[in-house]
N, C-alpha and C positions, 0 to 999 in steps of 0.2 A: 535198151541192157542186150536185146536180140543182136543187134546191130554190131554190140561193143564184141561180145563173144565172137560173134562172127567175124568179125574181123581179125580178134588174135586166133581164131581155127585158121585163117587161111594163112596168118604169118607162120602157124608152125608147120602147114603141109606145104609150104614153099620151100622149105630147107630141107625136106625130105626127098629132095629128088634123088632116085634110084641113081644106083653105079652097078656095074654091071661086071667090075673087076672084084675078086675075090677077096677082105682086107683085114689083118690083124689087128690087134692093140696094145702098142706097149704103155704101162702108167705103173704112177708109184711116186714117192715123196722125195723132193731135195732139200737137203739138211745140211747144216756146218758142222764139221767133223770135231769141233775142238768144245761143244757145247751141247751140240743136239738141237739148237733151233731149227725152225723149218725156214728157208729161204723162201722170199718173194719175189716174183719176177726172172726167177733163171731159164735163162734159154737151157731147150732141147731140140736138138736140130739134127738132121743127117748132115754127117761133116761135109763140108767143102759146096754145101747149098745152101736156100734159102727155104726148104723145107722145113717145119719144127711147131713148135709152141713153146709157152711159157709158163712155169708153174705158178699157181692162185695164189690168191692170199692165204691159202691155207699152206703152201709149198707143194702141193697136188700136181699132176701133170698127166696129161692123156696125149695119145700122139696113132695118130690109125696108119697104116700104112700097107701096101699090097706086100703079097708074101714075097719073100726074098732076103738075102742079105745086106745087112747095114753095117753102118758105122756110124753108131748115135753120139753125139757129142753134150755135153754137159757143160755149160761155162756163166759166170757170172764178175762183175766186176770184183776185184782185190783177193778173187781165189783162182786155183791153177783148175785148170781147163780137163775134163774128164773125159776119154772116148773109147767107148763101150762097144767091142764088135759084137754083134747078134745074128743070128738065123732066125728069121721070123715066120713061123709055120703054126703059131699059135699064138694064142692074146697070154701074154705075158706080164709079170709085175717086176719092176727093177728101182728100188730105192737106192739112191746114192747119198753119201758124206763128203761134202766137198771140203780142201783142206784150203785153208789162208795161203797167199801168195807173201810170201816175205820181200818180195821186190817191191811191192806194191803199197805196203805197210805204211811207209813214209810221206807218202802221197796223200792229198787231201782229194778224199771222192767225192765228190759234189752231186753226184747221184748214183746212190746202187744201184744201176740197170746197166744194159749193154750199151756202149760207148754210143751208138748211134739209133739208141731207141728213139730220139726224139723226131728222126727222120724216120725210120722204119714203123715206129708205131701208130698203133689205129688212136693212139689218144691225142686230143689238142687242150691247151686251155691245161694243161695238168702242169705243176711241180710237186718234185719229191724232195725233201730233205733226210738226210741220216743223221745220226746223232754224231758221227766222229763229226761231219762238217759243223754241226751247231757248235759242237765241244771248241771249234775253232777262232767262233765270230766273237769278238769282243760286245760284250754284256754290262749293263748297268749291275753293279756292285758283285761281277764276276760271275756271276751265279747263269748256267745254262739257261735257256729257255725256250721252250717250243713255238708261244706264239710271237714273242718279239723278234724271232727270228724269222717267221715266215714275213713278217711287214718287212723283209727289204728285200721281197721279190716282186715282181712285175703286178699291178692292179690291184694289189692289196696295201690300204692306208687305215689309218686309225685317226682320230679326232685331234688326240694328244696326249702327252705324259699324263698317265693319272685317268684314262680313259679304260673303262673295260671294252673288251672284243676287239674285234676291226670287222673292215669294211671291205668288200671285195665288189670290185668292178660296179660301185655307185649303190651298192645295196647297204641296208641297215645291219646292225649288229644279230636284230634276232634273224635274220634272211641267211645264216650260215648254220647249217646242219653239222654241227661238234662230235662227233661219237668216238667215245673212246670203248672200243673192243665192243663195239656195235651197239653201246647203250648212249643215248641222247646226253650231253652237259651243256644245260643251259646258262651257267655261268663259267666262263672258264678263264677267271682271274684270281688272283689273291692280292691283298694289299693296294686296294683300289686301282687294279689293272698292272699295276708294275712287274708282277710274274704271272706266271701260266699257273695251274691247278695239278702238271704234267709232268710227274717226276720222272729226268730223264735216265735214272737210272735203270727205270721200269719201262721205256718207250723202243720198241725193237723197228717199226716203220712209220711215218708220218707222209702224208698223200693229200694235196689241199687240189681240188678241182672245181676249177671257177667257170667250167664251160661244157657242152658234151657230155651233160651228167648221165651217167646209165641208167637204165628204165627202173632198175633195183633199188634206185634210191629216190626220195620222193620228202615232201612237207616244208621245202625250204627254196626259194627262188634266187639265192646269189649265190651259194659254193655248198660244197662237202669237203668237208675237214675231218679225214680219216684217219686217227692214232690207233695204233695195234699194240697191244704188250708185249712184252718178253713171256716165254714160256715155261723161264727158268732151266739153267745150266741142268741137262741128263744126264752125264759124264761125270761132274764133281762137283764139288764145295766151291763156290766164287761168291766173296763180297766187293760190292764196290762201297763207295761213298766218297764225302767233303765236307771241308769245314772251310765257311766261309765269314764275310764281314757282318752277315745279316742271319744266318740261317744255315743248319748243318743236314745233312743225309746219309743214309745208309739204307742199302739193300742186303739180301741174303738171297741166294739162291743153287739150290741143292739137288740132287735127285732122289727123290725115296726108293725108288726101285730103278736099276741104273736104266737106260735107254727104254724107259717104258713108263716111268712115272716121276713129276717134278714139279717145284713149285718155287715164288719168285716172292717174298714181300719186301718192300720198299717204303722208308717213313720217312719225310723234312717235316722239322719242326724250329720256325725263326725265334730268335732270343733279343728282338729289340726291347722288350718291354723287360726283361733281366738285365741287360745291360745300362737302361737308363735309369733305373729303380732306383741306386744310390745318389744320383743326382737330382730327382723329383723333390718339391718343398712337399713339406710332411700331407698337405689336403691333397696331393696327387698321389701317395703311394699305392694306392689302390688302383691305380689305372690300369687297364691292360690294350696293350696292343700286340698279336702276334698273328699266326697260322700254322697249321698244321697240316697234312696230308699222309694218309696209307695207301697205301695200294697192295693187293695180292693176286696172285693168281696161280690157280693149279693144274695141271694138266695128266689126263691116262690113256696110254694107248692099250687099248684092251686088247685090239690084234690089227690086222691087215686092213680089215675094213672100218673097225669106228675109233675114233677117238672123241675122249670128250672134256671138256674144258669149264671151268670155275673161275669167273674173275670178279674184283670188288674194287670199290674206291670209296672215300670217308674221308673227307676234307672240310675244314672251319676256318674261318677267320675271325678274332674277337678282337674288337675295340670297345672302349668304356671306361669310364672313369668312376667316383664314388658315387655320382647321382644320376648316371646314364650308363648303360649297356648296349651295344649292340653287335650281333653274329651273325653269320650267314655261311652256307655250305652246300655242298654236293653229294649224295648218294647214290651208287650204282651198282648194281648187281648184274653179271651176265652170266649165261648157262647155254653152251655149245653142245652139240652134238655133231661132227664131221662122220657119216658113214656114205660107203664105198656101194655101190646097188653091183655094178658091173665094172669091167674096164673103162666105161664110156660115161657112167651116169654117177654124176660125185653129188652130195646134196649136205650142205651147213644149215641145221635147224637151229636159231636163236630164238633165246626167252630172255627178259631184261625188264628191272625194275630201276625207274629214274627219279630222283627226289630232290628236286632245288627247293630249299626254305630259307627264312630269315627271320631274326629274332629283333625287336626294339623296344627297349625299356626306359623310363624316365621316373624319378621318383623325386618328390620333397619332403625333407623326413617332418622337416618345423612345421610345414603346412597339411601335414598329412593327406600329400594328394602322390598319385603315381600315374601313368600310363603304360599301359604294357598291351604291343601290337605283335602277331606274327604270322606269315604267309608263307604259303608253298604250292609249288607245281608238281603234282605226282602223274607217271605214266608206266602202265605195265604192258608191254608188249609179246607177242610170238612171231617167228618170223621162218618158215620153210623158204628156202633157197637152193636152188637145183641149177648143175651146170650139167649139158650134156654134149659130148665132145662128136659130133655124127664123123666127121672126118676131118683133114686137115685143114680143109676151107671151110668150115662150119662149124661156130662154138654155140649153142643155145642154149639160155639162159630164162629162167622162169620161177616163178614162185610167187607169194602172195603174202600178205603183213595184216595183222590187227594191233591197233593201240587203242588203249582204254584211257582217257585223262580224267584227271580232278582238279580242279583250279578250287585252291582256296584265298580268294582275292585279300582277306583279313579280318583277323580273330582280334578286335581289339574292345578292350576294356579301362574305363574311365572311373579313378579312385577320388575321391575327396570325403575325408573321412571315413565315416560307416557306409557312405554310399558308393555304392558300384554303378555305371551306366556303362552296358555292354550296345559297342556302336558298330558290333561287328556284321561284314557282306556275307549273305547266304554262299554257299558251296555252289561250285558249277562241274559241269559234267559233261562231255562227250568222249563217241565213240570215233575213230577214223580205220578205215580198211582199203585195201589196194590190191589189184592185180596186175602182173607184169609179163612182160614177157620180150625179148630181145636176140638178136642174132648177128654174132659175128662174121663176113663172109668175103673170104678173100676171092675174086674174081679170076685175077692173073698176078705176076711176079709185080707190076704197079699198082692195079687198082683194087680196093677193098673198101666194103662198106661196114658199117653197125648200125642196123635200124632197130626200131621197139617202139612198144607202147606199153602205156601205165594208165590204169584206170583206177582213179580216188575217190570215194565217196566220203561225206564226215557229216555227222549226228550231232547237233545240238540236243541236248534231253536233259530231261527232271533225274533227280527233285527239285523243283525249283519256280520261280516265277518270271515269266515271258512278258516283256514291256513291247508297249506301241506307242508309237509320238507321233503327233502332228506333224503335217510339213510345216516348214517354216521359211523364212527367207535363207539364204545360204550362208554360213560363218554365223549362225545366231543360236544360240541352245535350243534345242526341241523342247516342244512341253508334251509332257506325259497326256496319252490318249486313255490307254486302260492297260489293265495288266492280269494275267491268269495263273495260276498255280497248275502247274504238271506233277505227275506224279514220277517214282523212280525208275527210270533208264526209258521215260514217256518220251519218244520222239518229238522236239520243240520244231526245228529245222534240220534239211538235210542238203547238202549240197555235193554235188558230182563234176567229176572233169575227165577229161580224155587229155592224157598229155602223152603226144607222139615226142619220139627222140632219134634222130640220125646223124651220122657223119660218113664225112669219106675222103680216102688218102689216095692221093694220085703220086707216084714217086717217078720226078721228073729223070733222075739217073742215080746211082749208087751214093750221093751224098747231098741229094736235097729232095723236099717233096713239097704240096701242097695240101692241105688239110680245109675243111668247112666242116661246120656243126650246127644245126639246131636245135632246140629244146623247149618246152612248154613245160613250166611248172607252177605247182599249185601249194598255196601256204595256207594253211587254216588257223594257226597262232599269231596272236599279235603281242607285241610289246610296246606297252601302255608307257612312255615318258617324252616329256615336252623340254628336258632339261638339254645342255648343249652336249652332254655326253651321258650315255647310259649309266646308270649306278644301281649296287645292290636292291635299292628299296621300288626300284620299278616292278612292274605289274606285268605280268601275262594271263591275257584274257582269248579264250577260243572264237571262232566266228559264230555269228548267233543270228537272229531272224532282223538283228539291226546292221549286222557287221558282218559283210561279204568277205569271203576267202580273196585275200592277195592273187595275182594270177603275173608271169612274166614270161615274155617269148624271147628268147635270147638266139641272134645270130652270129657268127665270130668264124673269121678265115683268117687264115695263117698261110706262111713260107718260112720253110727250115731249111737250113745247111748248114751242115758241116766242113771244119777246113783243117787243112796239113794232118791228114788221118788220125779225124776226130778230134783234134787237141781242140780245136773251138768250135764250141755250135752256138750257131745264129740262128734268131726267128723274128720275125715281126707278127703281130696279131693285132687286126682289127676286129670288132666288135662294136655291135649293138643290140639293148635290150628295152625293152617295153613293157609299163607296168600298170598294172590295172589297181584299184581299190586299195590305195597306199592311204596309211590313217595318218590323219593331223586332227587338228583340235582349234575350237572356238575361243577367241579370246579372251583368257582369264578361267580359262577350264579347271573344274577341280576333279581331280583324277585319282586322289586320295580316300580312301572309305566310302566311296561316293554310290550310294543303291542304283542310282540313275544315269552311272558312267558313261552310257551310250548314247543320253542328250547332249554329251557336250562333245564325241568324235565327227569328224567327217570322214570322206575317204574320196581323192583324187587317183590322179594319172600322174607315171612317172617317166624318166625317161634317161638311160645312160648310154654313153658312146665314147669310145676312143681307140687308140693305138696303144700296142706296149711292145718296146724293142727291148733284146736281150741277147748279150753274148757272156760269154763263159768258157773259160779257160779251165780243164782239168787234168792237166799233163803236167810233170814237171816240179819243181822246188815254187815258182809262180805258179797261184790260182786263186781264183775266184771270180766274180761277174759284175757287170753293169749291166743296169735296166735305164729305162724312161719310159715312162709313163704318159701319155698327152689324152687328158678326159676330161667328160664334163658329165656332170647328173642334177637333172632338175626336175621339179615336180610343179604341177598346175591342180590348182585345187578350186572349186568354185567358191566365192567367199573369200578366199585369201587374195593377198596382193594384187588386189584389181581381177583376180579371176585372170591372169598373166603367168607364165612360164617365170619361175623363181630358183635360185640354188638352192641346193641342198644344203645343209648343215656340216656336212661331213665332204662337200666338192672340193676336190685339190686338183687344180688345171696342170700344174706339171710338176712330176715325183721322180728325183734321180738317187739311186740308189748305188753306189759303191762299196763292196766286200774286196778283200786283198787278202791272200794268206803267202807266208815266204818261210819255206822249211831251210831255214839256215842251215844244219847237219841234225844227227840223230836227235841233240838232246835239246836245242832249242828253236821254237818255230815261234814267228811273228804275226798277227792279223791287225787290219782296220779298217773301217768301215765309215763311210759318210753315207748321209741323206740331205737329201735339200727338199722339200716339200714346200707348195706354192698354200698361201694360211685361207683357212677355211673361212669361208661367208658367216657374217653377223650381221643384226638388224640393228642400225645406228640411227640414232636423234639427227634431222635435220635443222633443227629450231628447240624451243623451248616455250612451257609456260610457267608463268608467274600464279600460284592460288595461294589468297593469304598469307604472301612473304615466302613460300615455300616455292621451290625452282624445281620443275618438272621435265625433265629431258622428251622432247617430243616428236616423232617420226609423221611430217607433214605429206610425205608421198604416197604414205599407206604400203608402199612396197619391203618386202619382205627379204632379210639378208643381201641389202643393198649395197653395203661394202665387204672387204677382206681385211682381215688383222693378218700383221706381216707375218712375211715367209719364215717359215720352220728350217734349220739345218742344224747340223751336229756331226763331230768326228769324234770316233771314239778311237783305243788302240789298248792293245793287249800281247803278252809274251808270254809264253809258257817254257817252263822248263821240267825236263823229264830225268828224272832221276837215273843213276848208272844202271842198264841192266844185271841183273846177276842170276845165270839160270841156274846156281844151286839154290834160290829162294824165290818163292812164289811172289811174294809183297811187289808192288809194283807203286809210285806214287810221282806225280809231279806236282809245281807249284805254277799258280796261273796268274802274272801281276796285269790291273788294268786301271784302264782312266777312262770313267766315262763324260762325255761332254768337254773334249781337251781344253777350247779356247773360250768356258765359261760362258755359254750364248744363253741369255736370257730370254728361251721361247715362249712368245705368249702365247698360253694356254684361251684365253678369251680375256676381252674389254669388258668393262661398264665406267657409266658416266656417274659423273657427282660434283655439286658447287663448290667451288676452289675456296676452302678457307677465308681467304689473307682477302678472295674480293668475292662477294658473292652476285658479281654481274658476270661471274664466266663459269663455266660450264668444263670441266675436265676431266677425259681419259685416262681412265687406269689398267695399267697393264698388270695382268695375273700371271706367273709364269710358277710352274711347279716344281720344276727344276732350272735351279739360276747358277750353278757353280760348279767346277771340275770335282768328280766323284771317284777318287780312287779305291782301289779293291784290294785285297790278295785272298787265295782261296788254295785249301792244298785238296788235292784230289788221290783218292788210293783206291787198289784194286788189289785183291789175295786170291 
C-alpha cells in the first residue's frame, strides 16, 4: 500500500509544475436558453485560437489565462456561437445561456459535440448519440430505444432478438457498466430484451466508452454506458409523450422556482395484456404480460457554488398466467451535490442506491402445491469526485468510491399441502473500495496525454459460510473439503488490483490525428448463466475465496480523419483485449439454488481482437453512417474443449451496420437501417447414440462451439411526418410510420436437434426465430 500511495503522490506532484506568469480564471456554467438544461461538452476557448476547454458532464467549465484582454467564444453544435470580450485582471464567473440555431434544426445531429471532436478530442473508442439522432433511427414497433440504437455502432453486438443486454468488443453482458445518473443498472432490458429501461423523454446524454476508460470508473471489463437524465425545464412548463402500438409514454417538466429549481417526471406503460385480453380463452383471462417504468429528477441551484440533484428510477416487467407468475425490475436512487470550492476546484459528491430483483412463482391448486422464489442484488455507494483545473494544459481528476453489496441468490420455498420446505440460499456480502487520480495534459498544439491510476480492493465478508474444495481433474465438479462460518462484516477474502490507464493523441494536421490507449480493468462481480443468452433469472455472485476477480488488459490504436469541412467523419481502430479468470461451468452444472455453486464453476482466460471501420456524414439533407467490424473473441478453459481455444457464444466475425436518414422538407423525413452479422457459434452434434430406443445427438469431437448458425441480417424503414408549426400555439406533434424486418427474414436465434417424426433413423436440425415476419407500426409523439 505504501508503494501505491507513493505512486499517487508522484502523479499529483508531477502536474503541479510551477509557472511564473500570473494567471486568472474564468469559470461558470453553460446552459440551454430554452429550458435551462446544462450543456455537456460545450466548447469554451479564446476566439481564433485552439486554447480552451469544454464543459464537463455537469455543464461547468474553468479556464485559466494570463492577465489581459480576450474574446471568449462559446460554441456547440446546433447552437448560436457566443463571443464575450473580457478584461481579465481577476478571477471572474461567467455563466452563459446558448440559443438554438434555427438554421441547423432540420439537420440530423449525430453527435452533439464540436464538429471535429473525433480528431481533436483526447477520447478514443467513444461513441455518443443524442436523442435527436435516436428518434430518427427506425425502431421495433416505432418505439425509440437507447440500447437497440447503440447496437448499430461499431464493436457492439447482441446474441440475437430477445436477448437482454449487449456485448462490447468480445465481452459478456455483465462486463458493461451501465449507469443511469451514476447509479448502476443490472438489467437494462424490458420485455426480454426488446426494449430498454431508459425512457427517451427523460434522457439528456448518452455516452458509450469501449476503450481508454477514465480512472474514475471501474468494476467492469468491457465498457461504460453513461446515461444522464434531464434536469427539468427551469424556464416553463413542458409536456412530452407518445402513443404507440405497444406502449405509451408521458413526461412532465416544469420550474418550481424559475431558473433555480425544477423537476421532471416521466412514465411509460405497455398495454399488450389489455389489447390481448378480449381474444384470450377463459382459462387465460388472468394472464399478465406488461411492463412499466417511472423516472423522476429534481434539482435545486442553491447559489453559484452549490447545486443539488435527486433522481430515481422504478421499473418492472410482469409476466404470468393463472398458475404462474414472473416479474423482475430495477430500482435506483441518486443524490448528487455539485460544489465549487473556488474557480479551479470542482466537486461532485454522489450517493446512490441500486436494487435489481426478480420473483418467480408456480402454483397447483388442485394438488395444493406451490413454489415461490425471489432473488436480488443491492448496492449502496458514496463517491466524492474532484476536478482541479490547474491551467489550460493540465486538468486533474481524483476521488474515491465505496460500494457495499448484498447478494440474495435465492429465497425459495416449496409447498406441498401443509408442508413447507425452505430451500433458500444464504445471503452474501461484499465491500468494494477504490482510489483514483488522472491528469489530462496538453504538451503542445499537436501532442496530448491522459494518464491515471486506479487502485481497487474488494472484500468478500460475512455473515455466512465459506467453503473449501479439494483439487480435482479440470472440468469435473469439485468435492467439498471443509466449511467455516463467519460473523457479520468479518473478512473472508480480500483482493486488490492496480489499474493503470493511459492514452495519447497526436494531431497530424488540422483534419487528422492518431490515438492510442491502454487500460487495465478489474471486475469483482460475476453473472452466472450458461444459457445461450442471459435471462432475468441469472444470478449475480461476488468474487469469493474460490472465485477470483476478472481482469482485462486492452490496447487500442486508431486513425481519425475528417473530410470536406467536417462533413464526413472517418475512423479506423484496432484493439486487442486479454482477459483473465473468465467464468465457465463444468458439464451438467447446477446453477440454481445450489449451496455449493462454486464447485460447478471453473475459470479460464479469454482474448478478443479486431478492427472497427466507421464513416459518418452529419451535414445536409442526407445523413447517417456505415460501420464495419471484423473481430474475434475466444476462450481457453482447462478441461473444456480439449484445453484448446474455442469461440465465445457471442462471437460475430463480420458486422456491418448502415444508418441512412433523409430530410425531404420541414414536414417529411425518412430513415432506414440495415444490419448484417455473422452467425453466432453453437455446439452441434457430429454423431448420435441409440440407447433403449432413444436417439441422443452426440458431439464426438468434444469441441465447444464447433459450428455457426446462419448469418443475421435485417432491413428497417421509417417515415416521420411533422405537423404544421403554428407560432400561436405551443402544441407540436409528429407521426412516425415504420416497418421492422421489411423482407420477412426469419433470423435464427438458436438451433436444436431432434429425431425426425417420420423417420426415426434421421436427426433433424430445428431453427428457432424470435421474429420471423415484417412488423409495421404507427406512433404519435407530442410536445407542449
